[in-house]
PDB file of N, CA, C and O in Angstrom:
ATOM      1  N   MET A   1      74.410 116.064  62.844  1.00  0.00           N
ATOM      2  CA  MET A   1      75.712 115.472  62.547  1.00  0.00           C
ATOM      3  C   MET A   1      76.534 116.469  61.731  1.00  0.00           C
ATOM      4  O   MET A   1      76.013 117.117  60.824  1.00  0.00           O
ATOM      5  N   ALA A   2      77.801 116.583  62.056  1.00  0.00           N
ATOM      6  CA  ALA A   2      78.675 117.541  61.375  1.00  0.00           C
ATOM      7  C   ALA A   2      79.003 117.065  59.965  1.00  0.00           C
ATOM      8  O   ALA A   2      79.064 115.866  59.693  1.00  0.00           O
ATOM      9  N   SER A   3      79.209 118.018  59.089  1.00  0.00           N
ATOM     10  CA  SER A   3      79.575 117.663  57.715  1.00  0.00           C
ATOM     11  C   SER A   3      81.013 117.136  57.695  1.00  0.00           C
ATOM     12  O   SER A   3      81.780 117.417  58.616  1.00  0.00           O
ATOM     13  N   PRO A   4      81.392 116.370  56.650  1.00  0.00           N
ATOM     14  CA  PRO A   4      82.762 115.836  56.583  1.00  0.00           C
ATOM     15  C   PRO A   4      83.841 116.916  56.618  1.00  0.00           C
ATOM     16  O   PRO A   4      84.945 116.669  57.103  1.00  0.00           O
ATOM     17  N   VAL A   5      83.534 118.107  56.110  1.00  0.00           N
ATOM     18  CA  VAL A   5      84.525 119.187  56.111  1.00  0.00           C
ATOM     19  C   VAL A   5      84.799 119.635  57.544  1.00  0.00           C
ATOM     20  O   VAL A   5      85.949 119.886  57.905  1.00  0.00           O
ATOM     21  N   LEU A   6      83.755 119.737  58.361  1.00  0.00           N
ATOM     22  CA  LEU A   6      83.928 120.177  59.736  1.00  0.00           C
ATOM     23  C   LEU A   6      84.633 119.132  60.589  1.00  0.00           C
ATOM     24  O   LEU A   6      85.335 119.484  61.536  1.00  0.00           O
ATOM     25  N   ARG A   7      84.461 117.861  60.271  1.00  0.00           N
ATOM     26  CA  ARG A   7      85.095 116.796  61.041  1.00  0.00           C
ATOM     27  C   ARG A   7      86.559 116.611  60.674  1.00  0.00           C
ATOM     28  O   ARG A   7      87.267 115.884  61.371  1.00  0.00           O
ATOM     29  N   GLY A   8      87.036 117.233  59.616  1.00  0.00           N
ATOM     30  CA  GLY A   8      88.437 117.124  59.243  1.00  0.00           C
ATOM     31  C   GLY A   8      88.740 115.946  58.336  1.00  0.00           C
ATOM     32  O   GLY A   8      89.908 115.605  58.149  1.00  0.00           O
ATOM     33  N   LEU A   9      87.719 115.313  57.766  1.00  0.00           N
ATOM     34  CA  LEU A   9      87.962 114.199  56.854  1.00  0.00           C
ATOM     35  C   LEU A   9      88.410 114.733  55.506  1.00  0.00           C
ATOM     36  O   LEU A   9      87.979 115.803  55.074  1.00  0.00           O
ATOM     37  N   MET A  10      89.285 113.976  54.843  1.00  0.00           N
ATOM     38  CA  MET A  10      89.805 114.397  53.553  1.00  0.00           C
ATOM     39  C   MET A  10      89.052 113.732  52.420  1.00  0.00           C
ATOM     40  O   MET A  10      88.545 112.619  52.563  1.00  0.00           O
ATOM     41  N   ALA A  11      88.985 114.405  51.320  1.00  0.00           N
ATOM     42  CA  ALA A  11      88.419 113.810  50.117  1.00  0.00           C
ATOM     43  C   ALA A  11      89.422 112.825  49.540  1.00  0.00           C
ATOM     44  O   ALA A  11      90.631 113.001  49.692  1.00  0.00           O
ATOM     45  N   LYS A  12      88.923 111.790  48.880  1.00  0.00           N
ATOM     46  CA  LYS A  12      89.791 110.757  48.311  1.00  0.00           C
ATOM     47  C   LYS A  12      90.728 111.347  47.253  1.00  0.00           C
ATOM     48  O   LYS A  12      91.840 110.849  47.076  1.00  0.00           O
ATOM     49  N   GLU A  13      90.303 112.385  46.557  1.00  0.00           N
ATOM     50  CA  GLU A  13      91.099 112.953  45.470  1.00  0.00           C
ATOM     51  C   GLU A  13      92.368 113.644  45.970  1.00  0.00           C
ATOM     52  O   GLU A  13      93.300 113.850  45.193  1.00  0.00           O
ATOM     53  N   GLU A  14      92.417 114.001  47.242  1.00  0.00           N
ATOM     54  CA  GLU A  14      93.573 114.735  47.750  1.00  0.00           C
ATOM     55  C   GLU A  14      94.758 113.835  48.074  1.00  0.00           C
ATOM     56  O   GLU A  14      95.851 114.338  48.333  1.00  0.00           O
ATOM     57  N   LEU A  15      94.571 112.514  48.066  1.00  0.00           N
ATOM     58  CA  LEU A  15      95.651 111.599  48.422  1.00  0.00           C
ATOM     59  C   LEU A  15      96.581 111.371  47.243  1.00  0.00           C
ATOM     60  O   LEU A  15      96.142 111.318  46.094  1.00  0.00           O
ATOM     61  N   LEU A  16      97.872 111.236  47.533  1.00  0.00           N
ATOM     62  CA  LEU A  16      98.882 110.965  46.512  1.00  0.00           C
ATOM     63  C   LEU A  16      99.285 109.503  46.617  1.00  0.00           C
ATOM     64  O   LEU A  16      99.427 108.980  47.723  1.00  0.00           O
ATOM     65  N   GLU A  17      99.469 108.840  45.492  1.00  0.00           N
ATOM     66  CA  GLU A  17      99.890 107.441  45.490  1.00  0.00           C
ATOM     67  C   GLU A  17     101.230 107.306  44.781  1.00  0.00           C
ATOM     68  O   GLU A  17     101.430 107.852  43.696  1.00  0.00           O
ATOM     69  N   PHE A  18     102.148 106.568  45.410  1.00  0.00           N
ATOM     70  CA  PHE A  18     103.474 106.352  44.847  1.00  0.00           C
ATOM     71  C   PHE A  18     103.859 104.889  45.003  1.00  0.00           C
ATOM     72  O   PHE A  18     103.583 104.293  46.043  1.00  0.00           O
ATOM     73  N   PRO A  19     104.496 104.292  43.988  1.00  0.00           N
ATOM     74  CA  PRO A  19     105.056 102.948  44.173  1.00  0.00           C
ATOM     75  C   PRO A  19     106.390 103.036  44.902  1.00  0.00           C
ATOM     76  O   PRO A  19     107.110 104.029  44.791  1.00  0.00           O
ATOM     77  N   GLY A  20     106.708 101.985  45.646  1.00  0.00           N
ATOM     78  CA  GLY A  20     107.969 101.966  46.371  1.00  0.00           C
ATOM     79  C   GLY A  20     108.344 100.560  46.779  1.00  0.00           C
ATOM     80  O   GLY A  20     107.649  99.598  46.451  1.00  0.00           O
ATOM     81  N   THR A  21     109.450 100.447  47.497  1.00  0.00           N
ATOM     82  CA  THR A  21     109.953  99.159  47.972  1.00  0.00           C
ATOM     83  C   THR A  21     110.183  99.245  49.472  1.00  0.00           C
ATOM     84  O   THR A  21     110.771 100.211  49.959  1.00  0.00           O
ATOM     85  N   VAL A  22     109.722  98.240  50.204  1.00  0.00           N
ATOM     86  CA  VAL A  22     109.932  98.195  51.652  1.00  0.00           C
ATOM     87  C   VAL A  22     111.406  97.921  51.905  1.00  0.00           C
ATOM     88  O   VAL A  22     111.937  96.905  51.456  1.00  0.00           O
ATOM     89  N   SER A  23     112.069  98.824  52.623  1.00  0.00           N
ATOM     90  CA  SER A  23     113.499  98.650  52.873  1.00  0.00           C
ATOM     91  C   SER A  23     113.780  98.123  54.271  1.00  0.00           C
ATOM     92  O   SER A  23     114.814  97.494  54.497  1.00  0.00           O
ATOM     93  N   GLU A  24     112.867  98.372  55.222  1.00  0.00           N
ATOM     94  CA  GLU A  24     113.135  97.961  56.602  1.00  0.00           C
ATOM     95  C   GLU A  24     111.819  97.782  57.348  1.00  0.00           C
ATOM     96  O   GLU A  24     110.876  98.550  57.157  1.00  0.00           O
ATOM     97  N   LEU A  25     111.764  96.755  58.205  1.00  0.00           N
ATOM     98  CA  LEU A  25     110.621  96.545  59.089  1.00  0.00           C
ATOM     99  C   LEU A  25     110.914  97.242  60.408  1.00  0.00           C
ATOM    100  O   LEU A  25     111.991  97.071  60.979  1.00  0.00           O
ATOM    101  N   LEU A  26     109.957  98.029  60.893  1.00  0.00           N
ATOM    102  CA  LEU A  26     110.119  98.771  62.136  1.00  0.00           C
ATOM    103  C   LEU A  26     109.109  98.263  63.163  1.00  0.00           C
ATOM    104  O   LEU A  26     108.174  97.551  62.793  1.00  0.00           O
ATOM    105  N   PRO A  27     109.269  98.607  64.437  1.00  0.00           N
ATOM    106  CA  PRO A  27     108.299  98.163  65.446  1.00  0.00           C
ATOM    107  C   PRO A  27     106.907  98.742  65.204  1.00  0.00           C
ATOM    108  O   PRO A  27     106.744  99.716  64.469  1.00  0.00           O
ATOM    109  N   ASN A  28     105.919  98.132  65.830  1.00  0.00           N
ATOM    110  CA  ASN A  28     104.518  98.569  65.784  1.00  0.00           C
ATOM    111  C   ASN A  28     103.935  98.535  64.379  1.00  0.00           C
ATOM    112  O   ASN A  28     103.178  99.428  63.997  1.00  0.00           O
ATOM    113  N   ALA A  29     104.283  97.515  63.611  1.00  0.00           N
ATOM    114  CA  ALA A  29     103.720  97.292  62.269  1.00  0.00           C
ATOM    115  C   ALA A  29     103.937  98.490  61.349  1.00  0.00           C
ATOM    116  O   ALA A  29     103.064  98.829  60.549  1.00  0.00           O
ATOM    117  N   THR A  30     105.092  99.126  61.461  1.00  0.00           N
ATOM    118  CA  THR A  30     105.445 100.207  60.546  1.00  0.00           C
ATOM    119  C   THR A  30     106.631  99.772  59.700  1.00  0.00           C
ATOM    120  O   THR A  30     107.360  98.845  60.053  1.00  0.00           O
ATOM    121  N   PHE A  31     106.808 100.450  58.586  1.00  0.00           N
ATOM    122  CA  PHE A  31     107.817 100.063  57.612  1.00  0.00           C
ATOM    123  C   PHE A  31     108.519 101.305  57.086  1.00  0.00           C
ATOM    124  O   PHE A  31     107.916 102.374  56.989  1.00  0.00           O
ATOM    125  N   ARG A  32     109.791 101.160  56.747  1.00  0.00           N
ATOM    126  CA  ARG A  32     110.504 102.221  56.041  1.00  0.00           C
ATOM    127  C   ARG A  32     110.422 101.866  54.565  1.00  0.00           C
ATOM    128  O   ARG A  32     110.862 100.793  54.151  1.00  0.00           O
ATOM    129  N   VAL A  33     109.857 102.772  53.772  1.00  0.00           N
ATOM    130  CA  VAL A  33     109.623 102.517  52.351  1.00  0.00           C
ATOM    131  C   VAL A  33     110.437 103.502  51.532  1.00  0.00           C
ATOM    132  O   VAL A  33     110.390 104.709  51.769  1.00  0.00           O
ATOM    133  N   LYS A  34     111.185 102.981  50.565  1.00  0.00           N
ATOM    134  CA  LYS A  34     111.940 103.831  49.636  1.00  0.00           C
ATOM    135  C   LYS A  34     111.097 103.974  48.379  1.00  0.00           C
ATOM    136  O   LYS A  34     110.845 102.997  47.674  1.00  0.00           O
ATOM    137  N   LEU A  35     110.667 105.194  48.106  1.00  0.00           N
ATOM    138  CA  LEU A  35     109.835 105.454  46.934  1.00  0.00           C
ATOM    139  C   LEU A  35     110.689 105.461  45.675  1.00  0.00           C
ATOM    140  O   LEU A  35     111.914 105.565  45.745  1.00  0.00           O
ATOM    141  N   GLU A  36     110.040 105.350  44.533  1.00  0.00           N
ATOM    142  CA  GLU A  36     110.778 105.319  43.269  1.00  0.00           C
ATOM    143  C   GLU A  36     111.447 106.651  42.945  1.00  0.00           C
ATOM    144  O   GLU A  36     112.344 106.702  42.104  1.00  0.00           O
ATOM    145  N   ASN A  37     111.021 107.729  43.603  1.00  0.00           N
ATOM    146  CA  ASN A  37     111.677 109.025  43.394  1.00  0.00           C
ATOM    147  C   ASN A  37     112.779 109.263  44.434  1.00  0.00           C
ATOM    148  O   ASN A  37     113.177 110.406  44.661  1.00  0.00           O
ATOM    149  N   ASP A  38     113.276 108.180  45.070  1.00  0.00           N
ATOM    150  CA  ASP A  38     114.394 108.168  46.020  1.00  0.00           C
ATOM    151  C   ASP A  38     114.109 108.835  47.362  1.00  0.00           C
ATOM    152  O   ASP A  38     115.051 109.086  48.114  1.00  0.00           O
ATOM    153  N   HIS A  39     112.859 109.131  47.694  1.00  0.00           N
ATOM    154  CA  HIS A  39     112.515 109.615  49.024  1.00  0.00           C
ATOM    155  C   HIS A  39     112.237 108.417  49.925  1.00  0.00           C
ATOM    156  O   HIS A  39     111.764 107.380  49.459  1.00  0.00           O
ATOM    157  N   GLU A  40     112.532 108.560  51.219  1.00  0.00           N
ATOM    158  CA  GLU A  40     112.216 107.501  52.178  1.00  0.00           C
ATOM    159  C   GLU A  40     111.156 108.008  53.133  1.00  0.00           C
ATOM    160  O   GLU A  40     111.249 109.124  53.642  1.00  0.00           O
ATOM    161  N   ILE A  41     110.137 107.177  53.377  1.00  0.00           N
ATOM    162  CA  ILE A  41     109.053 107.555  54.278  1.00  0.00           C
ATOM    163  C   ILE A  41     108.804 106.421  55.265  1.00  0.00           C
ATOM    164  O   ILE A  41     109.298 105.307  55.092  1.00  0.00           O
ATOM    165  N   ILE A  42     108.032 106.726  56.295  1.00  0.00           N
ATOM    166  CA  ILE A  42     107.562 105.733  57.255  1.00  0.00           C
ATOM    167  C   ILE A  42     106.105 105.445  56.901  1.00  0.00           C
ATOM    168  O   ILE A  42     105.311 106.370  56.728  1.00  0.00           O
ATOM    169  N   ALA A  43     105.751 104.156  56.793  1.00  0.00           N
ATOM    170  CA  ALA A  43     104.387 103.798  56.400  1.00  0.00           C
ATOM    171  C   ALA A  43     103.867 102.658  57.262  1.00  0.00           C
ATOM    172  O   ALA A  43     104.636 101.849  57.783  1.00  0.00           O
ATOM    173  N   HIS A  44     102.553 102.609  57.401  1.00  0.00           N
ATOM    174  CA  HIS A  44     101.907 101.489  58.076  1.00  0.00           C
ATOM    175  C   HIS A  44     100.918 100.850  57.108  1.00  0.00           C
ATOM    176  O   HIS A  44     100.547 101.460  56.105  1.00  0.00           O
ATOM    177  N   THR A  45     100.491  99.629  57.403  1.00  0.00           N
ATOM    178  CA  THR A  45      99.578  98.937  56.491  1.00  0.00           C
ATOM    179  C   THR A  45      98.162  99.464  56.672  1.00  0.00           C
ATOM    180  O   THR A  45      97.766  99.860  57.769  1.00  0.00           O
ATOM    181  N   ALA A  46      97.413  99.461  55.589  1.00  0.00           N
ATOM    182  CA  ALA A  46      96.021  99.891  55.624  1.00  0.00           C
ATOM    183  C   ALA A  46      95.190  98.846  56.364  1.00  0.00           C
ATOM    184  O   ALA A  46      95.600  97.693  56.494  1.00  0.00           O
ATOM    185  N   GLY A  47      94.041  99.251  56.836  1.00  0.00           N
ATOM    186  CA  GLY A  47      93.169  98.364  57.604  1.00  0.00           C
ATOM    187  C   GLY A  47      92.724  97.135  56.836  1.00  0.00           C
ATOM    188  O   GLY A  47      92.655  96.047  57.407  1.00  0.00           O
ATOM    189  N   LYS A  48      92.421  97.282  55.554  1.00  0.00           N
ATOM    190  CA  LYS A  48      91.980  96.127  54.760  1.00  0.00           C
ATOM    191  C   LYS A  48      93.102  95.112  54.605  1.00  0.00           C
ATOM    192  O   LYS A  48      92.847  93.908  54.590  1.00  0.00           O
ATOM    193  N   MET A  49      94.346  95.583  54.490  1.00  0.00           N
ATOM    194  CA  MET A  49      95.474  94.655  54.386  1.00  0.00           C
ATOM    195  C   MET A  49      95.667  93.923  55.711  1.00  0.00           C
ATOM    196  O   MET A  49      95.964  92.728  55.727  1.00  0.00           O
ATOM    197  N   ARG A  50      95.499  94.638  56.816  1.00  0.00           N
ATOM    198  CA  ARG A  50      95.626  94.022  58.134  1.00  0.00           C
ATOM    199  C   ARG A  50      94.505  93.010  58.354  1.00  0.00           C
ATOM    200  O   ARG A  50      94.734  91.919  58.875  1.00  0.00           O
ATOM    201  N   LYS A  51      93.296  93.383  57.952  1.00  0.00           N
ATOM    202  CA  LYS A  51      92.124  92.519  58.126  1.00  0.00           C
ATOM    203  C   LYS A  51      92.264  91.223  57.330  1.00  0.00           C
ATOM    204  O   LYS A  51      91.901  90.152  57.818  1.00  0.00           O
ATOM    205  N   ASN A  52      92.788  91.316  56.115  1.00  0.00           N
ATOM    206  CA  ASN A  52      92.955  90.140  55.262  1.00  0.00           C
ATOM    207  C   ASN A  52      94.295  89.443  55.465  1.00  0.00           C
ATOM    208  O   ASN A  52      94.643  88.532  54.714  1.00  0.00           O
ATOM    209  N   ARG A  53      95.044  89.868  56.475  1.00  0.00           N
ATOM    210  CA  ARG A  53      96.329  89.265  56.858  1.00  0.00           C
ATOM    211  C   ARG A  53      97.321  89.194  55.705  1.00  0.00           C
ATOM    212  O   ARG A  53      97.963  88.165  55.494  1.00  0.00           O
ATOM    213  N   ILE A  54      97.441  90.274  54.971  1.00  0.00           N
ATOM    214  CA  ILE A  54      98.425  90.348  53.887  1.00  0.00           C
ATOM    215  C   ILE A  54      99.763  90.733  54.506  1.00  0.00           C
ATOM    216  O   ILE A  54      99.904  91.813  55.080  1.00  0.00           O
ATOM    217  N   ARG A  55     100.738  89.845  54.387  1.00  0.00           N
ATOM    218  CA  ARG A  55     102.046  90.052  54.997  1.00  0.00           C
ATOM    219  C   ARG A  55     102.895  90.963  54.115  1.00  0.00           C
ATOM    220  O   ARG A  55     102.901  90.831  52.891  1.00  0.00           O
ATOM    221  N   VAL A  56     103.598  91.871  54.740  1.00  0.00           N
ATOM    222  CA  VAL A  56     104.522  92.755  54.027  1.00  0.00           C
ATOM    223  C   VAL A  56     105.908  92.503  54.595  1.00  0.00           C
ATOM    224  O   VAL A  56     106.121  92.611  55.803  1.00  0.00           O
ATOM    225  N   LEU A  57     106.847  92.166  53.723  1.00  0.00           N
ATOM    226  CA  LEU A  57     108.213  91.864  54.139  1.00  0.00           C
ATOM    227  C   LEU A  57     109.191  92.819  53.464  1.00  0.00           C
ATOM    228  O   LEU A  57     108.838  93.496  52.498  1.00  0.00           O
ATOM    229  N   ALA A  58     110.405  92.872  53.968  1.00  0.00           N
ATOM    230  CA  ALA A  58     111.440  93.716  53.366  1.00  0.00           C
ATOM    231  C   ALA A  58     111.690  93.260  51.932  1.00  0.00           C
ATOM    232  O   ALA A  58     111.800  92.062  51.668  1.00  0.00           O
ATOM    233  N   GLY A  59     111.780  94.206  51.015  1.00  0.00           N
ATOM    234  CA  GLY A  59     112.000  93.901  49.608  1.00  0.00           C
ATOM    235  C   GLY A  59     110.725  93.853  48.788  1.00  0.00           C
ATOM    236  O   GLY A  59     110.790  93.808  47.559  1.00  0.00           O
ATOM    237  N   ASP A  60     109.559  93.863  49.437  1.00  0.00           N
ATOM    238  CA  ASP A  60     108.289  93.827  48.704  1.00  0.00           C
ATOM    239  C   ASP A  60     108.041  95.149  47.990  1.00  0.00           C
ATOM    240  O   ASP A  60     108.347  96.217  48.522  1.00  0.00           O
ATOM    241  N   LYS A  61     107.491  95.074  46.795  1.00  0.00           N
ATOM    242  CA  LYS A  61     107.065  96.271  46.061  1.00  0.00           C
ATOM    243  C   LYS A  61     105.645  96.596  46.521  1.00  0.00           C
ATOM    244  O   LYS A  61     104.777  95.723  46.528  1.00  0.00           O
ATOM    245  N   VAL A  62     105.411  97.845  46.903  1.00  0.00           N
ATOM    246  CA  VAL A  62     104.123  98.245  47.465  1.00  0.00           C
ATOM    247  C   VAL A  62     103.650  99.553  46.835  1.00  0.00           C
ATOM    248  O   VAL A  62     104.420 100.274  46.200  1.00  0.00           O
ATOM    249  N   LEU A  63     102.376  99.834  47.024  1.00  0.00           N
ATOM    250  CA  LEU A  63     101.784 101.105  46.625  1.00  0.00           C
ATOM    251  C   LEU A  63     101.479 101.874  47.904  1.00  0.00           C
ATOM    252  O   LEU A  63     100.782 101.367  48.783  1.00  0.00           O
ATOM    253  N   VAL A  64     101.998 103.097  48.012  1.00  0.00           N
ATOM    254  CA  VAL A  64     101.862 103.898  49.225  1.00  0.00           C
ATOM    255  C   VAL A  64     100.963 105.090  48.948  1.00  0.00           C
ATOM    256  O   VAL A  64     101.101 105.766  47.928  1.00  0.00           O
ATOM    257  N   GLU A  65     100.047 105.339  49.864  1.00  0.00           N
ATOM    258  CA  GLU A  65      99.117 106.469  49.785  1.00  0.00           C
ATOM    259  C   GLU A  65      99.577 107.506  50.809  1.00  0.00           C
ATOM    260  O   GLU A  65      99.828 107.173  51.967  1.00  0.00           O
ATOM    261  N   MET A  66      99.684 108.769  50.377  1.00  0.00           N
ATOM    262  CA  MET A  66     100.155 109.822  51.279  1.00  0.00           C
ATOM    263  C   MET A  66      99.272 111.053  51.142  1.00  0.00           C
ATOM    264  O   MET A  66      98.643 111.273  50.107  1.00  0.00           O
ATOM    265  N   THR A  67      99.237 111.846  52.199  1.00  0.00           N
ATOM    266  CA  THR A  67      98.530 113.113  52.161  1.00  0.00           C
ATOM    267  C   THR A  67      99.512 114.207  51.723  1.00  0.00           C
ATOM    268  O   THR A  67     100.695 114.129  52.055  1.00  0.00           O
ATOM    269  N   PRO A  68      99.058 115.203  51.002  1.00  0.00           N
ATOM    270  CA  PRO A  68      99.979 116.274  50.594  1.00  0.00           C
ATOM    271  C   PRO A  68     100.450 117.141  51.766  1.00  0.00           C
ATOM    272  O   PRO A  68     101.371 117.941  51.603  1.00  0.00           O
ATOM    273  N   TYR A  69      99.840 116.996  52.934  1.00  0.00           N
ATOM    274  CA  TYR A  69     100.191 117.833  54.077  1.00  0.00           C
ATOM    275  C   TYR A  69     101.395 117.303  54.843  1.00  0.00           C
ATOM    276  O   TYR A  69     102.117 118.083  55.464  1.00  0.00           O
ATOM    277  N   ASP A  70     101.628 115.978  54.813  1.00  0.00           N
ATOM    278  CA  ASP A  70     102.777 115.393  55.504  1.00  0.00           C
ATOM    279  C   ASP A  70     103.386 114.336  54.594  1.00  0.00           C
ATOM    280  O   ASP A  70     102.890 113.212  54.518  1.00  0.00           O
ATOM    281  N   LEU A  71     104.453 114.697  53.912  1.00  0.00           N
ATOM    282  CA  LEU A  71     105.060 113.806  52.929  1.00  0.00           C
ATOM    283  C   LEU A  71     106.103 112.874  53.541  1.00  0.00           C
ATOM    284  O   LEU A  71     106.886 112.269  52.809  1.00  0.00           O
ATOM    285  N   THR A  72     106.129 112.747  54.869  1.00  0.00           N
ATOM    286  CA  THR A  72     107.064 111.830  55.515  1.00  0.00           C
ATOM    287  C   THR A  72     106.377 110.565  56.010  1.00  0.00           C
ATOM    288  O   THR A  72     107.050 109.607  56.393  1.00  0.00           O
ATOM    289  N   LYS A  73     105.047 110.546  56.007  1.00  0.00           N
ATOM    290  CA  LYS A  73     104.294 109.397  56.498  1.00  0.00           C
ATOM    291  C   LYS A  73     103.327 108.930  55.427  1.00  0.00           C
ATOM    292  O   LYS A  73     102.875 109.719  54.598  1.00  0.00           O
ATOM    293  N   GLY A  74     103.011 107.633  55.450  1.00  0.00           N
ATOM    294  CA  GLY A  74     102.093 107.100  54.454  1.00  0.00           C
ATOM    295  C   GLY A  74     101.408 105.835  54.919  1.00  0.00           C
ATOM    296  O   GLY A  74     101.632 105.355  56.030  1.00  0.00           O
ATOM    297  N   ARG A  75     100.565 105.303  54.042  1.00  0.00           N
ATOM    298  CA  ARG A  75      99.807 104.089  54.304  1.00  0.00           C
ATOM    299  C   ARG A  75     100.013 103.137  53.137  1.00  0.00           C
ATOM    300  O   ARG A  75      99.823 103.524  51.984  1.00  0.00           O
ATOM    301  N   ILE A  76     100.398 101.901  53.418  1.00  0.00           N
ATOM    302  CA  ILE A  76     100.584 100.900  52.369  1.00  0.00           C
ATOM    303  C   ILE A  76      99.214 100.342  52.017  1.00  0.00           C
ATOM    304  O   ILE A  76      98.540  99.750  52.860  1.00  0.00           O
ATOM    305  N   THR A  77      98.803 100.535  50.760  1.00  0.00           N
ATOM    306  CA  THR A  77      97.471 100.103  50.352  1.00  0.00           C
ATOM    307  C   THR A  77      97.482  98.874  49.466  1.00  0.00           C
ATOM    308  O   THR A  77      96.438  98.246  49.290  1.00  0.00           O
ATOM    309  N   TYR A  78      98.635  98.503  48.898  1.00  0.00           N
ATOM    310  CA  TYR A  78      98.684  97.355  47.996  1.00  0.00           C
ATOM    311  C   TYR A  78     100.090  96.785  47.973  1.00  0.00           C
ATOM    312  O   TYR A  78     101.071  97.528  47.967  1.00  0.00           O
ATOM    313  N   ARG A  79     100.182  95.452  47.960  1.00  0.00           N
ATOM    314  CA  ARG A  79     101.476  94.767  47.803  1.00  0.00           C
ATOM    315  C   ARG A  79     101.454  94.060  46.465  1.00  0.00           C
ATOM    316  O   ARG A  79     100.599  93.211  46.214  1.00  0.00           O
ATOM    317  N   PHE A  80     102.406  94.415  45.597  1.00  0.00           N
ATOM    318  CA  PHE A  80     102.472  93.799  44.274  1.00  0.00           C
ATOM    319  C   PHE A  80     102.997  92.378  44.392  1.00  0.00           C
ATOM    320  O   PHE A  80     103.798  92.071  45.274  1.00  0.00           O
ATOM    321  N   LYS A  81     102.539  91.518  43.499  1.00  0.00           N
ATOM    322  CA  LYS A  81     102.939  90.102  43.541  1.00  0.00           C
ATOM    323  C   LYS A  81     104.244  89.868  42.837  1.00  0.00           C
ATOM    324  O   LYS A  81     104.720  88.735  42.781  1.00  0.00           O
TER     325      LYS A  81
END
């Protein structure tokens, strides 16, 4: 079996997390999120949120996880109450 480095998997420490607000719902379960540093990205919900049927609506405050290699896309990992 190949090591995680050879398979292209990333270490958890390399991910960046930013709080933001969902500004628009897009097709295919994607969202336009405005981060607190005024950048806008496209994000989709994480698998655990989808599995537990956590709904994300426009105006929700969320936590977005991004890779340092592509700062235009992200994954919504938490919806604040």
